[in-house]
C-alpha positions, 0 to 999 in steps of 0.5 A: 686928118681932122682939124679942130678950129679952136679959133671959131670955138673960142669966139662962138657968140652962142657961148660967149658974150662979146666973143671977140673981146678978151675979158680976164674975168672969164678965166678968174674962176680957175686961177685960184690954186691953179698950177702956173707951171702950165700957164703958157697953155692957157686955163679954162675953157679957152686952154690949148687943145694940144696941152697933153701932146705938148707936155708929152713931147717936152717930157720925152725931149727932156728924157733924151737930153738928160739921160744916156740910154742903152739896152739891157745887160744881155744887149737884146731888145725884144721887139716882137709885135703883139697881134701883128700890128706895128702900133700899140703894145709889144709882146714884152714891155720895152726895157732900157737902161738909163744913166744920168749924163754927167753934164746934167748931174750938177744941175739935177743936184741943185733942183728943189723937189716939192 
C-alpha cells in the first residue's frame, strides 16, 4: 500500500514561502471561473488528492439512492470474465435497467439544469 503525505507536500519550504502560514493569495489565480460546487475539495496546488475518488463515490451513491436497478428483460446478466481476471472489463458490457424511484421523482422535477 502506498500512502502519500499530502501534509508534508503542502508545507514543503522548498516550494512555498512561509509554508506553515495560510495565505489566500496562493489560491487566487484559479478562483476566477472556477466551479464552486467542488470547493470543499480545495483548489490549486493544495487541492484534495482524493477529489476524483470522492466524486466517483458520491456519484455512485446518488445513483443507488435515486434509482431502482434490475436485470434486463431476459433476466440474465453475463458476468463472463475477459482474460480470466476478476478485475477489469467483462466479456460483454454489464447491462442494467433503472427506474427513477417515486420518492425522488418530485425532487428531480424541481431541479434546474444548467
